[in-house]
Structure formats: structure tokens, C-alpha cells
Backbone bond lengths (Angstrom), bond angles and torsions (degrees), N, CA, C in turn:
res aa  C-N    CA-C-N  psi(-1)  N-CA   C-N-CA  omega(-1)  CA-C   N-CA-C  phi
1 M - - - 1.436 - - 1.533 107.65 -
2 R 1.286 115.32 130.11 1.447 122.14 -175.81 1.516 109.05 -113.90
3 L 1.387 116.67 133.99 1.468 120.91 -179.52 1.522 109.41 -90.26
4 T 1.311 115.61 143.11 1.456 120.30 177.23 1.522 109.18 -86.85
5 N 1.303 115.99 170.85 1.469 120.81 -179.97 1.522 111.79 -63.66
6 I 1.288 118.06 -34.54 1.480 121.77 179.86 1.516 109.83 -67.45
7 Q 1.336 117.47 -41.37 1.462 120.38 -179.57 1.543 110.44 -66.68
8 I 1.299 117.13 -38.89 1.477 120.43 178.59 1.528 110.29 -65.82
9 A 1.351 116.85 -39.79 1.458 120.22 179.00 1.516 110.86 -65.94
10 L 1.321 118.92 -37.69 1.473 122.36 178.23 1.529 110.63 -65.88
11 I 1.325 117.62 -40.86 1.471 120.60 -179.59 1.531 109.55 -64.94
12 V 1.325 117.96 -42.79 1.461 121.29 178.96 1.519 110.49 -64.67
13 L 1.332 118.57 -41.84 1.463 122.40 -179.46 1.516 110.80 -64.78
14 I 1.325 116.78 -41.94 1.470 120.48 -179.84 1.528 109.80 -65.94
15 S 1.343 118.17 -41.31 1.466 119.85 -179.14 1.533 111.33 -67.11
16 V 1.340 118.23 -34.59 1.464 120.76 178.03 1.518 110.01 -68.19
17 V 1.331 117.62 -43.31 1.471 121.19 -179.78 1.516 110.24 -64.57
18 L 1.345 118.25 -42.52 1.465 120.69 179.17 1.531 110.87 -64.64
19 G 1.329 118.16 -40.38 1.456 120.77 178.07 1.515 112.23 -63.44
20 Y 1.320 117.50 -39.42 1.463 120.99 178.84 1.521 110.80 -66.64
21 L 1.350 117.56 -41.53 1.466 120.80 179.19 1.531 110.97 -64.94
22 I 1.321 116.96 -41.77 1.469 119.62 -179.57 1.527 109.92 -66.80
23 K 1.310 117.76 -39.51 1.457 121.08 -179.62 1.525 111.57 -67.22
24 S 1.316 118.20 -39.49 1.465 120.92 -178.30 1.521 112.00 -71.72
25 T 1.330 118.44 -27.93 1.463 119.89 179.70 1.519 112.00 -84.32
26 M 1.317 118.35 -25.81 1.468 120.94 -178.94 1.530 109.16 -106.49
27 K 1.317 117.27 117.47 1.466 123.18 176.73 1.524 108.36 -113.23
28 E 1.333 117.56 162.84 1.463 121.43 178.84 1.522 110.42 -74.30
29 G 1.323 116.43 135.96 1.463 122.30 173.87 1.514 112.46 60.07
30 F 1.355 114.35 -138.57 1.460 121.28 -177.95 1.511 111.14 -103.94
31 Q 1.303 118.32 27.65 1.445 120.45 -176.09 1.525 112.86 -86.82
32 N 1.315 119.22 -1.16 1.469 121.25 179.65 1.520 108.21 -73.54
33 S 1.292 117.01 111.13 1.470 120.65 -177.44 1.523 111.71 -70.19
34 D 1.341 118.41 -21.53 1.467 120.61 179.24 1.516 110.44 -66.15
35 L 1.358 118.74 -39.01 1.451 121.31 -177.84 1.522 110.91 -70.25
36 T 1.331 117.60 -42.27 1.466 119.31 -176.19 1.527 110.83 -73.34
37 T 1.306 117.88 -35.74 1.464 118.74 -178.71 1.512 111.55 -77.11
38 T 1.320 117.84 -27.36 1.470 118.75 -179.75 1.505 110.94 -79.07
39 T 1.368 118.65 -32.02 1.463 119.32 -178.31 1.521 110.76 -82.21
40 C 1.324 117.75 -42.29 1.464 119.93 -177.63 1.514 107.63 -149.04
41 P 1.314 119.99 101.18 1.461 120.74 -176.54 1.528 113.17 -67.74
42 D 1.328 118.93 -28.04 1.461 121.51 -177.76 1.529 112.96 -89.56
43 C 1.338 118.67 -10.97 1.471 122.44 -176.38 1.530 110.19 -80.87
44 P 1.368 116.63 147.30 1.470 118.84 174.65 1.533 109.30 -71.39
45 P 1.308 117.94 158.52 1.469 119.17 -179.20 1.529 110.68 -63.67
46 M 1.326 116.27 153.77 1.466 121.96 -178.13 1.541 109.29 -68.34
47 P 1.334 118.03 141.02 1.468 119.74 179.71 1.537 110.71 -73.79
48 D 1.328 114.98 160.69 1.459 121.45 177.31 1.517 107.67 -78.05
49 M 1.330 118.32 111.26 1.460 122.85 -173.50 1.542 111.99 -74.77
50 S 1.325 118.43 -11.95 1.460 119.60 178.10 1.530 111.28 -72.33
51 K 1.331 116.54 -13.49 1.458 120.61 179.15 1.527 112.27 -92.73
52 Y 1.297 118.89 2.53 1.458 123.23 -176.79 1.519 109.86 -116.07
53 V 1.361 115.69 160.32 1.452 122.70 178.74 1.521 108.08 -135.72
54 L 1.329 116.84 154.14 1.464 120.54 179.24 1.530 110.52 -70.27
55 K 1.329 116.22 145.13 1.463 120.27 179.01 1.522 111.21 -66.13
56 S 1.310 117.35 -30.98 1.468 120.41 -177.90 1.528 111.52 -71.09
57 S 1.345 119.05 -18.49 1.468 120.88 -179.77 1.531 112.19 -87.57
58 I 1.328 118.70 -4.58 1.460 122.36 179.65 1.522 108.56 -86.23
59 P 1.364 118.92 128.62 1.468 119.89 178.83 1.530 109.94 -69.97
60 P 1.328 116.91 154.50 1.475 119.45 -179.14 1.531 110.53 -69.17
61 C 1.311 115.94 157.49 1.469 121.88 179.78 1.527 109.12 -69.47
62 P 1.340 118.11 146.72 1.465 119.28 177.59 1.525 109.76 -67.45
63 T 1.327 114.42 154.34 1.468 118.78 -178.90 1.529 109.41 -73.39
64 C 1.285 116.05 153.46 1.461 121.64 -179.86 1.522 109.33 -71.16
65 P 1.329 119.24 147.19 1.467 120.42 179.11 1.527 110.67 -70.01
66 D 1.347 113.87 159.77 1.461 120.26 178.64 1.524 108.13 -74.70
67 L 1.301 117.72 110.97 1.458 122.84 -176.01 1.522 113.00 -89.03
68 S 1.346 116.99 4.65 1.469 118.57 179.68 1.534 111.08 -72.40
69 M 1.324 117.81 -18.34 1.464 120.79 -178.48 1.532 111.52 -91.34
70 Y 1.295 119.01 0.52 1.455 122.57 -177.52 1.517 109.96 -112.84
71 M 1.321 116.24 162.45 1.461 120.33 177.79 1.522 109.25 -124.37
72 L 1.294 116.51 158.86 1.457 121.65 179.91 1.524 110.12 -76.83
73 K 1.313 116.14 156.57 1.457 119.89 177.70 1.528 111.38 -63.19
74 T 1.298 115.96 -30.77 1.473 119.37 -179.65 1.521 111.22 -70.22
75 E 1.337 117.78 -19.55 1.463 120.88 -179.68 1.524 112.11 -88.48
76 C 1.315 118.92 -6.04 1.465 121.96 -179.21 1.522 109.87 -69.00
77 P 1.343 118.28 143.30 1.462 119.55 176.97 1.526 109.18 -70.50
78 P 1.316 116.81 154.50 1.474 118.77 -178.82 1.533 110.30 -67.94
79 S 1.312 116.31 150.21 1.466 120.55 179.39 1.531 108.84 -73.34
80 P 1.327 118.91 151.39 1.477 120.82 -177.25 1.530 110.62 -67.88
81 D 1.311 115.33 156.18 1.454 121.81 178.42 1.529 107.98 -76.67
82 L 1.320 117.14 109.58 1.465 121.54 -174.87 1.524 112.80 -83.36
83 S 1.306 118.53 1.37 1.460 120.01 178.57 1.532 110.84 -71.97
84 Q 1.330 117.90 -17.49 1.457 121.70 179.76 1.527 111.96 -93.74
85 Y 1.324 117.55 3.11 1.462 121.16 -176.80 1.528 110.38 -118.28
86 V 1.349 114.49 159.32 1.466 121.87 179.49 1.530 106.96 -132.15
87 L 1.314 116.42 145.79 1.461 119.73 175.93 1.526 109.75 -67.26
88 K 1.335 116.76 140.48 1.464 120.39 -179.90 1.527 110.94 -64.49
89 S 1.309 116.92 -33.76 1.464 119.94 -178.02 1.531 112.28 -71.06
90 S 1.335 118.61 -17.01 1.463 120.41 -179.92 1.533 112.31 -86.96
91 I 1.334 118.37 -7.77 1.464 121.58 -179.49 1.528 108.14 -82.42
92 P 1.365 118.67 127.51 1.474 119.50 178.69 1.528 110.05 -71.87
93 K 1.319 115.78 148.15 1.457 120.37 -179.76 1.531 108.77 -74.90
94 P 1.343 118.45 137.09 1.468 120.38 -178.78 1.530 110.58 -73.65
95 E 1.312 115.43 149.31 1.454 121.87 176.23 1.528 108.51 -71.06
96 P 1.348 118.52 148.77 1.466 119.31 179.36 1.536 110.95 -68.19
97 I 1.308 116.02 144.63 1.464 121.94 -178.61 1.524 108.70 -92.10
98 I 1.334 116.91 123.91 1.462 121.83 178.75 1.522 107.27 -105.13
99 I 1.310 116.96 121.66 1.465 121.63 -177.90 1.528 108.27 -90.03
100 D 1.319 116.35 124.96 1.457 122.11 179.53 1.524 107.96 -102.08
101 N 1.334 117.76 112.71 1.470 122.44 -178.77 1.530 112.10 -95.51
102 S 1.319 117.87 8.26 1.464 119.24 -176.40 1.536 111.55 -68.52
103 S 1.289 118.52 -26.17 1.466 119.69 -178.70 1.519 112.02 -82.46
104 C 1.308 117.18 -8.48 1.468 120.65 -178.68 1.526 108.90 -84.65
105 N 1.297 117.42 119.40 1.463 122.01 -179.16 1.523 112.15 -112.91
106 K 1.277 118.82 10.24 1.461 121.33 -178.03 1.523 110.22 -72.91
107 N 1.329 115.01 151.65 1.450 119.90 175.32 1.518 107.25 -79.74
108 A 1.289 116.04 120.53 1.463 119.77 -176.78 1.503 111.52 -86.98
109 G 1.295 118.80 -2.04 1.452 120.84 -179.45 1.509 110.64 93.59
110 E 1.309 115.53 -172.29 1.452 120.19 -178.15 1.529 109.42 -79.62
111 C 1.303 112.69 149.79 1.472 118.47 176.22 1.514 108.59 -74.17
112 P 1.275 117.85 148.44 1.466 118.99 176.39 1.523 109.30 -68.38
113 P 1.322 118.09 154.52 1.465 120.19 -178.28 1.529 110.29 -63.85
114 C 1.311 114.49 146.19 1.473 119.47 179.20 1.522 108.80 -71.45
115 P 1.282 116.43 147.26 1.475 117.60 178.80 1.522 110.10 -70.54
116 R 1.321 116.19 144.71 1.461 119.48 -179.09 1.530 108.97 -70.47
117 P 1.324 116.52 148.42 1.468 118.71 -179.62 1.522 110.64 -68.63
118 R 1.258 116.38 140.53 1.464 120.82 -177.39 1.521 111.23 -82.10
119 C 1.325 118.86 -35.36 1.458 121.71 -178.12 1.526 108.04 -109.33
120 P 1.326 118.29 143.39 1.478 119.05 177.55 1.521 109.71 -70.09
121 E 1.303 115.35 150.53 1.451 120.69 -179.16 1.523 108.15 -82.25
122 V 1.310 116.96 128.84 1.459 121.97 -176.79 1.518 108.10 -94.99
123 K 1.351 115.79 129.64 1.462 120.70 178.44 1.516 107.61 -115.36
124 C 1.299 115.92 119.98 1.470 121.84 -178.98 1.521 108.87 -95.87
125 P 1.353 118.33 150.71 1.466 120.17 176.27 1.518 109.67 -69.33
126 G 1.317 115.67 159.46 1.463 121.63 -179.05 1.519 111.37 -68.50
127 P 1.319 117.77 166.07 1.457 120.34 -178.10 1.531 110.62 -72.00
128 V 1.298 114.77 146.71 1.459 121.58 -178.79 1.525 108.00 -105.51
129 T 1.364 116.54 134.77 1.461 119.37 177.80 1.516 108.58 -96.01
130 C 1.291 116.78 133.97 1.463 122.96 -179.74 1.521 108.48 -93.90
131 P 1.355 118.45 150.57 1.464 120.04 176.93 1.523 109.46 -68.96
132 A 1.331 115.35 155.25 1.460 120.80 -178.86 1.525 109.36 -70.26
133 C 1.292 116.78 146.06 1.467 122.65 -179.80 1.533 108.85 -72.28
134 P 1.326 118.20 145.91 1.461 119.51 176.84 1.530 109.41 -69.90
135 P 1.328 116.77 152.97 1.468 118.26 -179.22 1.525 110.70 -67.60
136 C 1.299 115.51 147.80 1.462 121.79 -179.18 1.520 108.69 -75.84
137 P 1.351 119.20 144.48 1.460 121.22 178.81 1.519 109.99 -68.09
138 R 1.313 116.07 143.40 1.450 120.68 -179.01 1.523 108.39 -77.51
139 P 1.328 117.42 128.86 1.469 118.49 -178.52 1.531 109.60 -72.80
140 S 1.298 115.39 142.74 1.467 119.83 179.28 1.524 108.83 -108.74
141 C 1.309 116.37 153.07 1.462 121.66 -179.49 1.517 108.83 -76.17
142 P 1.324 117.57 145.41 1.471 119.00 177.73 1.529 109.91 -70.58
143 E 1.289 115.54 150.59 1.460 120.20 -179.44 1.519 109.34 -71.74
144 K 1.343 115.75 142.12 1.449 120.98 179.95 1.522 108.86 -80.34
145 I 1.305 114.55 140.06 1.456 120.38 178.17 1.523 106.78 -102.73
146 V 1.306 116.78 119.90 1.461 122.15 -179.32 1.525 107.51 -109.52
147 K 1.344 116.55 125.26 1.455 121.08 178.59 1.517 107.79 -103.03
148 C 1.250 116.16 129.98 1.459 120.17 -179.84 1.517 111.29 -90.19
149 K 1.247 119.79 -22.10 1.441 123.36 -176.41 1.514 108.25 -96.19
150 T 1.342 117.69 137.83 1.461 120.31 177.40 1.512 108.83 -82.87
151 E 1.239 115.80 144.70 1.457 120.73 179.76 1.510 108.57 -97.15
152 D 1.314 116.39 138.05 1.468 119.92 177.04 1.516 107.96 -78.62
153 A 1.293 113.39 122.09 1.459 118.95 178.79 1.514 107.69 -121.55
154 D 1.271 117.65 155.81 1.470 122.29 177.90 1.510 107.97 -67.69
155 Q 1.328 116.16 120.97 1.469 120.63 -176.94 1.519 111.72 -81.60
156 N 1.285 120.32 -17.37 1.468 122.85 -179.65 1.532 108.15 -83.73
157 P 1.342 117.07 111.90 1.473 117.29 -177.89 1.525 113.28 -77.57
158 I 1.311 116.88 -12.26 1.470 118.88 -177.92 1.517 108.18 -93.97
159 R 1.283 115.43 128.96 1.451 119.88 179.60 1.521 109.09 -80.87
160 P 1.273 119.71 139.41 1.458 121.41 -172.84 1.522 113.38 -64.28
161 Y 1.295 120.93 -29.71 1.470 120.02 -178.37 1.519 112.65 -77.06
162 L 1.357 119.19 -10.23 1.460 121.34 175.49 1.521 111.86 -91.62
163 T 1.321 119.15 -11.67 1.455 122.55 -178.12 1.521 108.66 -76.74
164 P 1.357 116.95 129.06 1.468 118.16 178.18 1.525 110.00 -67.02
165 L 1.307 115.14 142.28 1.458 120.71 -176.29 1.515 112.00 -79.95
166 S 1.318 118.51 -21.72 1.461 121.13 -175.90 1.510 112.51 -79.51
167 I 1.335 118.20 -19.51 1.469 121.20 -178.14 1.526 107.31 -99.38
168 T 1.347 113.75 123.23 1.477 117.67 179.10 1.514 109.31 -93.43
169 G 1.226 115.11 145.67 1.453 120.82 176.46 1.510 113.15 78.07
170 F 1.325 119.98 10.43 1.452 121.43 178.27 1.500 109.58 -71.79
171 G 1.313 117.43 125.89 1.446 123.25 178.53 1.516 112.68 85.14
172 A 1.332 117.18 -2.52 1.467 118.65 178.40 1.503 109.61 -84.49
173 A 1.329 116.06 146.16 1.450 118.99 -177.97 1.498 112.43 -93.49
């Protein structure tokens, strides 16, 4: 069975109308004014119960602290009069005192003996001068050897065992 375009349009229209009717009759919570006005016209609307909690689910209040160990502010002794005091940081530092003993002419007596030295004094011998080194001999160049006779040398620079055997005439002039 095949539906025509008109039948499909009617089904869609009916489903939209039914959805709108269901949505308008059902509201969230107690906010539907039709229910509250029909049951009691003089009553205020019902509160939203999602904003409330049961009293039994609330934990008890903590106990008050023991106040026998504390005193009242009125029992505190008065603070000292600070007009007679100065901050330590506001006092300038005194200059160092230099004692001048030049005016004292009294005989102070004998000086105490000097302490004996703890380590023996080491005396090293004086420096020794060494004689000057003799001058080094001047190197001379070796004498050149001149040969008057020419030596017969092999004029072929290619060695025969390096020549490939497959190539003929290699190295021939």
C-alpha cells in the first residue's frame, strides 16, 4: 500500500496539532494557572517544590564554643600610653667613638713579654747564579750532489700488469 502526498501531509498536520495540544495542557511543575484557578480561585499559586528541602535532611547546628576561657573586651587592660615611646627605627645610629691617647703622658709600666713563636723560622740559602750556556753551533746546509751523467729510466709510466688484457693497443703510441 502506497501513501499519496495528500495522505502524508494530513498525517504530519495531525501530529503537529496533537503535539501542540499536549504541550499546552501539560506545564512544568505547579505553574499551570488553569489548575490553581479551577481548584481555588482565591488561593495563591502553589510554590515550586524543587526549591525546597525536607527539614529532616538538614544537619543540626554546631554547638557553641566554651566561652569560659575567653574574656570580654571591657575586661581588657587599657593599652599603654604610646606618647612616651619612640620607634626604634626612628633613632639615628650613633657615630663611632675614637679614643685619642695622645694626651695621656702617664707611664703605663712595662709591656708584657711577647709570646714565643710557635713555628721555627726557616732560613733558605741565597740564590745561586748559573754560568751562561755556550752558543749553539750554526747549522750548515748539506752540499748539493750534481750528477753529470743521465740515468736511464723506464719511459713508459704505465706498468704492464695494470693494463687490461681485453683492450688492444692501450698505451701504444
